[in-house]
N, C-alpha and C positions, 0 to 999 in steps of 0.2 A: 437640484435636477429648476427646483422652483424658476429658481432663473433665467434658467432658458426655455421653461416653459413661457412665464411670462415676453421674454426676449420674443418668440414666432408672435403670441397674441399684440403684443405695444405695435408692432413693424409691418403684421394684418399678413406675414409671410403664407402662414395655409389656410384656407378657406376652404368650407365641408364640402366634398363633392369632388374635391382638384385630383392629380395625379404625383405626386413628387417621386423624385429619383433625389437616390440618396447614395454619392461617393463613397464608402469605405473599404479601405484599405488593410482594417485590422488593427490594428494602431489603440493608442486609449482613446483617444479625439473623437475617431470615428467609429467608435465601438459607443461611447456615449453620443455621441449622434444620434447612430439607430436606435440609440434604446429610447431614446429623449422621442422621439418619433413616431414610435410607438407608441409609447405613454401619452402623448397626447393626442393618438389619435383618437384612444378612447373618450374621450368629451371633445371632438370634432374629426368624426370618421372622413377617412379619405385613405385616394390610394394608396400604398408604397411599392415598389420595387427599387432592390442596392443594386449596383451594378461594381466589380471591383475590377481595377485594372492590375492585373500581373507584366509588368513589365520587363520580364527576361532578362531581368538585374543580376540576381542572387541568385540562379540556380535552387537548387535544393529547398531551400528558407523562403522561397519566395512563389515555389507552390504549395506550402506548409501554410501559407502567412491564405492563398484563397481558397483549401480547405479549409480551413479554418473561420476565413468570412461565410463560406457555401453552406459548414455546417450551424456556423449560428442562428444563420438565416432560416435554414430548416428548422429549427428548435423556437423560433419565431414567430414563424408560419410568414414570413416572407419570403417575396419570389425573389432570385439571385441571382445577376447575369455574372460571369466569369471569363473580361475579357484584352485578350493576350495582347505586348507587343511589342516589338525592338526594339529596346529605347535607345541602346547604342547606337543599334545601325542609323538607325535616325538620326543621334547626333553627329556620326562622321558624315552623313550626303550633306549636312545643312551646315555646319562647323561651327554649332554649338555645346556648347558642355553639356553633358550628361545631362544633369541637375535639370535647365533647362527642357535639354530634349523629351523630359517624364515628364514637366506641367503640361509644355504644347499638346503633346497626344494624353493625354489625360483627360484637360480638357475640350482637343480632338472628339476623345471617343465620349466623352457623356454629353455632348453634345448629339453627336449620331445618334446614340442609343437612348434619348430622348425624342430623337425625332421619328424614331421604330417607334416607340412605347406609346407616345401622343401626351409624354408628359409636360406637364407643366411650365416645372420649377425643375430645379436643380441644388438639392442642398449639400453644400461640402464644410467640412468641419473647423474650416480657421477657426483658432481662440483670441483669448488675448497678450496671449504672448507672443500669440502672432503675428498679431497686428501691433504689439514693439517691436518687433524682428524688422518689421515693414517698414518699418518710418524711421529709423532707425538708417534702414539697407538706403531709404532713399535721402536718407538727410548726407548721409557719406560720398551718394553717388553725382550731389548736389543740385538735388532736383526742388522743378519748382513749389507751389503750395497745394497743386493737388496732391503729390507724390507724399506730402507730409499729413493728410490729411487722407491718410490710409484705404483699408478697403475702406468699403461702402457692406452695411447689413444686407441692403439688397444691390444687385448690381443686375439690371436687367433681367434677366433668369435664375440668375446664380443668387441664393440664400444663406448664410452664414447663422443661422440657432446659436451659434455657442463665439460668436466676435465680441459678450463681454463676459464671458467665464474664463477664469483666469485655467492653466494649466494644471496647476496646484490643487483646484475645488475640483477639475473634471477627474482628477484620480483621486481622491477624498473619494467622492461620487462613486465611482466605481469598486473602491475598496468596501466600503461602506454597505452596497450590496452584493458583493462577491462572485463578482465579473470579471472575469479575464482578457488581456488582451494580449499582441501580438508586440514586440519591440521588434525594430528593423533596426541592426546593426546600423546601415550605412548613417542611419541618424546620429550616430554616436562618432561620426567621421569630421576631423575640419578640416579637410580640404575641401568642400563644400562653403564659400562664404554665409550662406544661411546657418549653416549648425554651428561659424565658427562664432557668429553674433550669438545664438542659442547657450550654445556650452559656455562661451570666456567671456565673449562684452557685460549680454545680461546681467549674469549670475553675479561676476563684477561689483555689477550698479548696486542691485539688489542687496549684496553681501556690505561694502564699503560703504554706500553713501543713501543707500532709501530703499526700505525693506520693501515697498511700496510703487521700487520704479514703473515695471513694466505696466500695471495697473496703470498709473498716471500720465507714462506713454502715451496709451493707448486712449484715457481721458484727454488727453491732448489733439489727439488726431479727429476727436470728433468735433471740440472746440470749431478747429481749422477747417474740417467739411463744410459746417456753418457758414466758416464765414465765405470761404471758396464760394459758396449757391449763389449770397448773397452777391458778393466781388462778377459769377456769370452774368447776374444779370444787371448790373451796371456797364459791363462791358457793350452786350448787346443794347441796350439805350447807345453807347459812344458809340458801338459799330453803325448803327441806323446815320450818324449824324458825320462821320468822316470818309464811312466807306462805300465806294460805288464801283459795284459788279457790273461790268461787262465781257460780252460772248470772247472768254478768255483769257480775260485779264481783270484783274483787281487793282483799282484805283483809291489811293488814299490822298482824299483834300488834306494838305500840309497845315490854312489855316485854321481849320478845326481838331485838329488834332494836336498841332500847338495847344490850343486852350485846354484839354484834359487835361488831369491827374494827371503824375509822372508813372504810376503804379501801372493805371488803363492805357497808356502810353503805349505801353511795353506789351500789354494784352491782345493791341488792336495790332501792332505789327507780327503779333503769329497768331495774328487771324487773318491777315492778309498770305502771311506762309504757307498754313495751313490749307488756304482756299483753293490753292492753286495744285493742292496736292495729293493725289487718291492716298495715300501711308499718314499723314495729318502731319508734324510736326517729328518727326524722327529723322536723329540727327542732327537738329537745331538742339543750340543751345544759348545761354548768355549772351555768351561771345558773338556770336550772328545778331541777337536782337540789337546789342552796343554799336556793330557793325550799321546796322542797319536807321538808329539813332542821329548816326556821323551822315550819313545817304540821306536824308529828311533834312540835316541843317547845309549840306554843300549845293555849287551851283550847280545849274540846270547842263544836261546830259549827262552829268557824271552815274556809274553804273555798278552794281557790285553785284555774284553771284554768288548763288550758295548751294548746300547741299541739295539732290531731287528734280539739279536743272532749272530751281528758280531764279531767273534774272528781278532784279531790281530797278529802275532806272528814275532816275530822279531829273522833274517835266517843270512846266512851271505851276506852280503850286502844290503840287501832284507827286506820288513817286507813285509808279506802273507799274508793275509786280505780272507776270507771267511765266507757264513751264513752259519752256522750250520744245522737250520732250514731248507735248500733244499740239502745239501749232496753235497759235490763239487766232484775236483779231489784229485790227492793225496798230503797226507797230507806231509811236510819235514820236514827231520831234522836235529840239526846239530850239529856236534858231538857229544859228548855222550848225550847230552840233546835233548830227543824227545817230539814231539805234536803231542797227540792222541798214538798208541798203536808204542810203539818201533821199528826203522829198523836201519838197519844201512846203512853204506850209509853216506857221504856228501855232501852239494851245491854247486851248481854252482850258477853264477853273480847271473841269471833269478831266483833263487826258485826252481829251478827243482831238484828236489829227484835226485841219482846216488845211485837204488836201482840195484840188481842184475833181468840181464832182463824176467828172467822166474818171479817173484814178481811185476815187471813195468804192464808187460802182463793181471797180473790178477787186478792188480788196474786199468789197464785202462777199462778195461773190465766191471768194475765191477762198474766205471765214464760215461760209457758210457750206461748201463741197467740204473742205476739213472736217469741219464739226459731222454732218451724216457718215463719214465715216466712223464716229465713234459709236459703236456699235455693238454690245455686249449680248451674245443669244442668253435665252433663259437657261439652265442646266436641265436636267433630268431627274425629276427627286434628287434634287443634291444645292450645293451651293452658288452663289452667286457673286461674285469679287463685284461691286462698281466702286469709281469714286468716293471716301465716304461712307460706305454702306454694305450691308452684307445684306442677299438675299435667300432668301431660305423658300425652297419650291418642290413641292410634294402635291401626288398623283392620285385623288381618294376615290372609293365608289362612293355614289347617293346614301345608300342603301347601308351604309357604316356610320352617317354623317347626319344627330338632327336637324332637322331646319332648324331652329331655334339657336340652335349654333352661327348657323350662317346669315342670319336675317342681327346677330346681336355682334360684326362682325368691326372691327375698331380703322382707325383711317391708317394706319398701319397694314394692314390686314385684308387679300381681301380672296372670295371666290371664284372663279372664273365655269363656266362651264364650258368642257371642251371639244362638245361636238359642232360651237360656231367658232370656231379658229379655223381658218382654211389654211395658216401655213404655221413654218418656222416661228416662233416672238421671238424678240428682244427689246433690252435697254435702251435704248437712244435721245438725245435730246430733240424739240423738234426739226420741222420742215414743213416746205411746202409740197399743198395738198394733203396735208391731215388733218382729221373725220373725228367725230365721233359719233355714234349711233343715241339718237335722245328721248328716242319714243317706242313701246311696242311694231307698233306699226315699219320701223325702220329707215323713221325721220333723224337725218342728216343737219347734222352743225360743221361750220369748222372753226377748230383749233381755234384757230386764232379771236375766232366771234367769242367761241365759253371761255375763253381766259377774259376778255375783256369784258363779259357779262360778269366773271367773277370780280371783276377791278383787279386781277392781276398787275401789277407796277408792267410798264414795258420791261422795263433792265431786269427784269423777275424770270418773265417768258422761258428767255433759253436759256438759262439754268433749271428750268424744271424737268424732270428725268419720266419718260411718260413706257411703258408696256405698248408696244406696237406690231402688228398681222399685217405687214406690206406698209400704208399709208391710213386704215381701220385701225383708233387708238382706242387701247379696249380697257386702260386706265390713266390717267392722270395722278402720278403717284402722290400721297395727300390729299387726294379730291376725291372725283367723282374712275368710277367703273363706266362704259359703254352697253347701254342699254341691251344691246347684239347679245353679252357675253354672261347675263345676270344668271344666275342658276334660279330652274323652275324644278315645282315639282314632278315633274317629267324628264331632269337632265338625269341621265346615270351617272355619269367620271365627273368629276372633278377635277378646277388645278387650285390647290391651292398656294399663296404667294405671300411670303413675311419680308416684309423692310426691319434691320435692325442698322438707325444708326449705330454708324463703329467711334467705339470710347477708343482711350485709356487701357490697354492691359492692364489689372493687377499685376504687382510684384513676384505674386506668389502663381 
């Protein structure tokens, strides 16, 4: 148990006064997690609540698991919520395996209950063996470096206190303390891929190659996560040298790109594709990156199509990426070969078409009109999906919130006064006439002037997301909110909005 408690402390997973939601299935791992959290709370008081997801898969056994967890929580004096769902039905409706459907529903329920209970983090019981299984599965599937890094001890609001503790040690801890747990018989069925790795592959490696195989695989994943963090920083710097973002498209500068290391070149190509798609790199594999490498070496005018509606066009000293499903700014041309409708004029090093002024103005206007149509209404007490981001919205009564919590808001969480919002708000990019209220007297400033004052580069302004109430900009995401919607002592109803940058889901 000591190792688990040290993991919580070393990674600062739980702090005094926090509200922690723990997912407990009734199996050995989650029962050990529950007891570890209860013990940690003796020296660092925090609020704990348990959620048990009843997937509706194993009939009577599943109900008995729920009763076991509920009884265990009563014994420990911990509130427990049992949440039923239909994993089999969800799998059929969405064309998923039962294993994947159950995982998706489980995390959806965890997040919903977290919001309802206002919990800070969700504790799950993945252990060292789970980590080894994840890395092996990702390796078999042909994962990139990020997948081989496996699960992180902390990812957004998910914490994994048992990640560095083996399954063998967990069962030993429970045995020493006389703590009982449930065994899910589906975990013993090899028809599920992860079960096959757990029951056949890892035991073989342990018995015939190295008894510490799982431990060593997990340690290697930790080294790979550190390497990945370093490489991400290098990629970000290289992107600043090689990539230009313009409204509706991404431009890769070939001369600068060719000067980069081979590994960074691949990452830059992934960055270009991910920047054009709301779902990132879904269905994009190594073969697509190799296709892009070849395209970068081809003659002007060549193009390639990729999953998700992405089109990449080789132009003069650039490759221009756009998403045909979204609409974009002007397409470029190259000599006598054109992409889209034929236009006259050359293309400069940035991939910008040099057309006649009249045609350019018309094209910009059309692009603006398309961009203005990209509005995302804010969900009522729920989740809004933006390209690359999740947006969580909560309506809260002022009397239930400490003003200190509002004053300590961070860059991507804002509290707004509902009584100052006149229309249905939405997320969108900027348009002509946008303004902010900049002082308590109601003084206005054009959004354009505000962005200039903040020294935000011109090429970055069109991709900023805005929370808008008509032309009134309530929040420039990542920057300030309008003075008109600030919460004051007399405010009765609040709107809390939290932005989460979308990341690759864990493999489990």
